[in-house]
N, C-alpha and C positions, 0 to 999 in steps of 0.2 A: 629540792631547791628550784628545779626548773618549773614545777607546777606552781609553786608559790610566786615565782617571778612572773609567770604568765597571768596569774590571778591579779597581781598588782597592775599589770599593763592593760587590763580590760577597760577600766574607766577611761584611761587615756585613749583607747581605740574608739570608744563611743563618741568621745568629745571630738576627736579628729574626723570621724565620719560626718558628724553634724556640721563641723566647720567647713569641710570640703563641699558639702551640699549647698551651704549658704553662699560660699564663694562662687560656686558654679552658677547659682541662680543670679547673683548680682552681676556676674560677668557676661552672661549670655541672654538674660531675659529681654533686654532691649532689642535684640535681633528679632525675636519672635513678635514682639509688639510692633516694631517698625515694619515688619513684613505684613502684619495685619492692617496697619494704617495705610500702607502702600496699596493694598487691595481695595480699601475703601476709597482712596483717592482716585485710583484708576476707574472704579465703578461710577464715578461722577462724570466721566468723559466717554466711557464705553458701556453700552448696555450689557452688564454682566449679570447673568442669572445667579440668584442665591449668593450674592456677594457677602452679605452679613454672615451667612453660614460658613463661607470659605474663610473669612477672617476669624470667626470663632473657632473653626476647626484648626487653624494654624496655632492659635493660643492654647487650645485644649491639648493638641498633640504635643506641643512643647512641654507643658506642665506635666502631662502624663509621662513623657520620657524622663523628665527630671525626677519625678517621684519614683519611677521605676529604678532609675540609677541610684537614687538615695537609699531605696530599700534593699537592693540587691548588691550594692557595692560593699565589699569586705576588705579589711586590712589585716594582714598577718601580724603576728606578734613581733617578728623580726623587723617588719616595716614600721610598726609603731615605735619600737625601740630606737631605730635609726632616726625617725622624725623627732623623737624626744631628745635624743642626744644632740642633734643638730640645732634645734631651736632653743634648748635650755643650757647649751654649752656644758654638757655632761662628759665630754671627751670620750665618747663611745663606751661609757660604763655599762649601759643597759644592753647594748648589742653584744658586747664582749661576754657579759655574764650569760646571756642566752646561748651564745656559741659554746661556752664551756660546759653548760649544764644540760644541754639537750641529750637525749638518751643515746644517740649514735655518735656523740662527739668523740673525736680522737685528739687527745692532748699530746703535744710534742714532749718527747722525753726530757728535753732540757728545761721544761717549765716545772717548777717545784709544786707539789699538790697544795702546800700551805698557802702559796701565793694565789692559787686559783680560788681557794676557799675564802681568803680575805677579799679578793676582788668581787666575788659574788655577794658577800655580806655588804660590801660598800655599795654595790648596785641596788640591793634591796633597801638599804637605808635611804638612798636618794629617791627611789621609786615610791616609797611610802610617804615621803614628805612633799610629793608633787600635788598641787591643787589643779585639777583639769581646767576649770574655767579661767583661772588666772594664767595658767601655763599656755593655753591655746585660745586666745581671743580671736573672734572672726575678723578677717581682713577684707574690708569693703572698699571698692573703687568708686569714689563719689561721681566721677564723670559718667560712668556707665549706669549708675543708679539714676542720675539726673536724666540721662537719655531715655531710660525705661519709663520714668514718670512723664516726660514730655510725650512719648509715644502713646502712653495710656490716656493722657488728656486729649490728644489728637483723635484717638479712637472714639472717646466719649462724644467729642464735638461732631465728628463726622456721622455718628449714629443719630444724634439729636437733630442736626440740621437736615431738612428735607432734601432728598436726592432728586435732581431733575430727571435722571434716567429711569426713575421708578415708573413714570408714565409710559416710556418706551417699552420697558419690561412688561408692564401690564398689557400694553397693546400686543406684544408678541405672544404673551400667554393667551390672550383672547383669540388671536389668529390661530394659534396652535390648537386651542380647544375647538374652535369652529371647524378647522380642517379635520380634526378627529371625528366630529359629529357628521360632517359631510362624507367622510370616508365610510362611516357605518351605513349611511343611506345608499351610497354606491354599492356596498356589499349586499344590502338587502335587495336592491334592484338587480344585481347579478344573480341572486338566488331565484328571483322571479323569472328572469330570462332563462335560467338553467332549467326551470320546470316547464317552460313553454315547448310543447311537443310539435308545434306547427312550424318551427324554424328549421331551416336546413342545418344539419349538424356542423358542417364546415363554417357557415356564416355565424352560427351560434358560438363556436369556439373562438373565432377571431374577435367577436364583439366582447365576449367574456374576458378575453385576455386584455383588451384595452381597458375595460372597466376595472379589472383587478390591478392593473399597473397604475392607473390613476389613484385608486384607493390606497395602494401601498405608498405612493409618493406623498399623498396628503397625510398619511399616518406618520411618515418620517420627517415631515416638515417641522422645523424648530420654531416656526413663527414668522417666516419670511413671506410676506404677502406677495411680493413681486414673483418669487419662485412659484408659489401656489397658483397665482393667476396665469403665469406662463405655462404651467403644466396643464391647467384647465383649457387654456386657449389652444394648445397643441392638440389636446384630445378633441376639442370641438372642430378644429380644422380637418382632422382625420375623418370624423363622422360626417361632416357636411359634404366631404368629397364623395361619400357613398350614398348620400340622401338624394332621392329622386323627387324633383320638384313637381313632376307630373303625376305622382302617385295619388295626390288628393283628388284630382279630377277623375282618375281611373276608379278610385274607390267610390266616388259619387255616382259615376256611371253604372258600376256594378250594383250599387244599392238600389238605384232606380230600376235596373233589370230585375233584381231580386223581388221588389215589390210587385212588379207586373207579373212575374212568374208565380208568385204566391197567390195573386188574385186569380190567375188561370187555373192553378191547382186547387183553388178554394181552401187555402190554408190561412189560418189566422196568424201563425208565426212566420215572420219574414226571416230568411237566411241572414245570418250576422256577418258572414265572410264569404270569400270566394270558394272555400272548400265546401261549405254547406250548400252554396249555390250550385256547385258541380253535382252534388248528390241529388238536389232537386231537379236539375236538368236531366240527369239520367232517368229519374223516376217519371218525369213529365213527358219527355220526348221518346224515351225508350219504349213506351207502350204504343207509340204511333207507328213503330216499325212492324207491328202486327195489326193489320186492319180489323181482325176479329176481336181484338181486345176491347171490352166495354169501356175501359178508361182512356181509350185513344182520343186524341184531340180532334175536334171537328175542323172543317175547312176554315171557318172564320177564326178559330183559335190558333190554328197553324199559321194563318196569315198574320195575325196580331203578334204571335211569338216571333215569326220571321222578321217582322218590321222592327220589333224591340231589339232583337239580336243584331240586326244590321245597323241600327242606330248606335247601339253600344259599341260595335266594332269600329265605327267611324270616330267615336269619342276616345277610345283607348289606343288608336293606331299610333299616336305619337309616343306613348309610354311603353306599350307592349305590342310590337308588330305581330308576334306569334299568336298572341291571344286574339288580336283583331282578325287575323287570317282564319283562325279556327272558327270564330263566331260567324264570320262572313260566309264561310263554307257551309256551316250548319244552316244559316238563314237561307242560303240558296237552295239547299236540299229540301227544306221545308216549303219554300215557295214553289218548287217544282213537284210538290206532293210525292217526293221520293219515299221509298219504304225498303224494308229488308236490310241487306248488308250495306248498301251505300249510306243509308241514313244512320245505321248503327256505327259505321266507321266515323262519320262526321260527329256523332254524339261523343264517341270515345276520344276523338281528337280535341273537341271542345272541352271535355271533362279534364283531360290531362293538362290542357292549357290553363284552365281555371285553377287546378291544383297547384300548378307552378306559380300562378298569380297569387294564390293564397300564401305560399311561402314568401313571396316578395312583399306582400302586404304585411305579414308578420314581421319580416325583417325591417321594413320601413317603420312600423310601429315601435319596434324595439329601439331602432336608431332614434326615433323621435323622443321616446321616453328617456333615453340616455342623454340626448341633447338638452331636454328640458331640465333634467337633474343637474347637468353641467351648468346650465344657466343659473339655476338656483344656488349651486355651489359658488359660482362667480359672484353673484350678488351678496351672498353671506360673507365671503372673504373680503369683498370690497367694503362692506359696511363695518367690518371689524378692524379694518386697517385705516384708522383715523390717526394719522401722525401729527405731531406738534407742528411740523412745517405746513401741513395742509390747513390746520386750524389758523395758523398765522396768516396764510394767504387768504383764507375766508374772511378773517377780520379786516384785512386790507381791502378786499373786494367790497365788503359791506360799507367801509368808509368811503370808497370811491363812488359806490352806488348812492350813498347819502348826499355826497356833493353833487352828483349828477341830478338827483331829484330836486335839490335846491335850485340848481341852474335851470332845470326844466320849469319849475314853478315861477322862477324869475322871468323866463321867456314868455310863459303864459300870461303873467301880469303885464308885460310889455305889449303882448298881442292885444289883450283886452283894452289897454289904454289907447293903442293905435286905432282900434276899431271904434272906440268911443269918439275919438277926434274926427273920424271920417264920416260918421253917421249923421251929424248935424246938418240942418238945411243950409244951403249955400246960395249966394246971390251972384249970378253972372260968372264969367270966366275967371275973374280975379279971386273970388271966394273959392271957386273950384280949385284953383291952383294952391290956395292956402290950405284947403282941406287935404289935398293930396300930399303936400309937403309935410304937414304934421303927421299924417298917418304913416308915411314911409319912414320918417325920421325916428319917431318914437316906437312905433309898433314893430318895425323891421320885419314885417310879414307880408307875403304876397297878397295884394288886394286890400290891405289895411288903409282906409281913407282914400280910396282911389278916385272919387269924384264921378260926375256924370255930365251928359250934355243938357239935361233938363235944367231950366232956370231955378226950379225949387223942387224940393222933395217933401213928401208928407212925413209926418213923424212916424218912426218905426213902432210897431206893436207886435207882440208875440206872447205866447204862454209858456211858462216853464223856463228853466235855465239849465245850463250844463250840470250834470250830476244830480239833477232833481227833476226828472221828466214827469209830466202830468199823467201820462198813460204808458207806464213801462211795460216791457214784454211780460206776458203772462207765463208763469212757471208751469212746467208740464205736470199733469196729475193723471195717474192711471185710472182714476175714477171716471174720467171723461170718456174712456174707451169702453163702451158697452160691449160691442162685438168687433171682432177682427177677422181678417181673411185667413183661412187655413187651407193649405193645398189639399188636393184630392187624396183621400185615403181609401183603403180597401173597405168595402161595405157601404160607401156613400153612393148616392145616385139611385134611381128607380128604373125598373125594367118596364118598357111600354110595348104593347102589341098593337098591330094594325089589322083590323078585321077585313076580311074579303072572301070571295068565293074561290074554292079550290077546284080548278078545271082539270087537275091531274097532269097537265103538261108543263107546269112551271116548277120552280125550285123554292123551297121554303128557306128564308133567311131571317135571322134575328139581329136586331141592332139595339145596342145599349146606349142610351143618351146620358152622358155624364153631367151635363149642365141642365138645370131646371129651366122651365119656360119663364119668360118675363112676367113678373108679378107674383110668381110662386115663391115659397120659402126657399131661400138659398142655403143649402147645407154647408157651403164653404164659409159662411159667416157664423162663427161660434163665439160664445162668451170669452172675454179676454182672460179671465182667471182660469179657464178650462185648459188653455193651450200653453200658459206660461211655464208650468213645470216641465212640460214636454220639451219645449224649445230650450229651456235652461239645462235640462239633462243632456240634450243633444250637444249643446255647446260645451258642457263640461267634459263629455266623452271625447269630443273632437280635440279639446286642448290636451287631453291625456294621451291620445293615440297619434296625434300629429304634432310636428314641431312648429311651435309658434314662438316668436321672439318674446323675451321676458317682458318688455315694455307693453306689448300688445295684450298680453294676458291680463294685466291690470285694467286696461281699458274695457275688455270684455266683461270682467267681473263687476266693474263699476256700472257698466251699461245695464246688466241684468239686475243689479241691486237697485238701480234707479227705476227699472220697469216693474219691480216686484209689486203685486197688487196688495 
């Protein structure tokens, strides 16, 4: 009997589960839809990333939870029986029958078995005649259903109407993307600096730490342009404090010394930095410590080298006093024709100072490269941060500019009118006063219709007018420059000898004349196209190895673009 009664209750259990799920949906769906609509409303006042996904996630999570509850929720037979008894007014027939027929039921001794059997038969009779759909219709609360429909319509409207915050979100995404790209460039620069063996390890580690900190800050930036620019500005301030403004003049002085020493050593390759210059100095001057060495410098070469060293020492004194002292000491030893240990000590001291200068040069170049990259990052972030407020201010500025231009044109028209009134011939002082009054009143410009002491003026004549000159300035054309001046380079010039009789008592000297005689071919004048690439490459290398403000770089590029043959 128990199994038969449970079998009759199963259709009722399915119907009750379905009705419970529908009632739960109608009672609570409006909460999820209202929450999604609230997210969309807030997203119109606050730049909220992925607001549509957040709203959709709320709705999807709710319906997922509802489906999970509907699929996993179970009703026991006793619970179904109690629900049926209560709603169908069966006076606990089904629940009592289940209680009497369950396998472990304990019936009181005072209850007669025939009474139990009749009660169970009566419960089965009523259970078989229950129609689940008619017995358990869904109960829907119209107010909550209406609220859910209103929230659904609001969601549809908010999704269809353009969101003004989309532009701000797109701007933040652009800034975040730009920050990520610039962070990668900073990391690439850090790898390049890491591989530079000329840098002092301690200086290298400090610079790498700053670069990586800035790269990490840009990577973590959510799209805040102000924060990104503040981080870059802080990085620039730290590096500028370590940047030596005199390093460029020191590098130029050492380059000039390198060219002169390469010429004395009869080498075609010029040392590229102070480290190579130190090696060449040891090679060139070290042989002079041994007078018997065939490669030893002559007296004239020693004097020329001493003069070059002394000149370089005076040029680098402000930026590197130690280097200036070492070069000056070596120049003094060479001037005094010193040899042996004294000269060798001076060479070693100068070589050590040049090696230290090489490390400083490498550090300054690394700092300059880092600052140049920071400037590029600053420009990129600034270009990506075009907010709606800035666009509005630009539009207002354009409107004001247009009004100002109209006013300026009006003033120019008045000025022209005043000048016309004053240029006509006048008769006597009376006419002069009339011309002056008209010019000042209408033109409102200094000197407009000012009059003169002459009784009459000849009619004015002239060629051209403002904005349409008869002979405008001629534009620059590189084809006009056939030859240009090029500084002295190694290999230029001719060697000249003066003949005479050797008496045996004098001293033979040789003098090289770098400048040709008047009327001869000047080797310093070379074709324009021949030196353009050289100067352009030098300028490009200088912009890479030295810190140049971002605005000036564009001027240099435009300059060489305009000069391109």
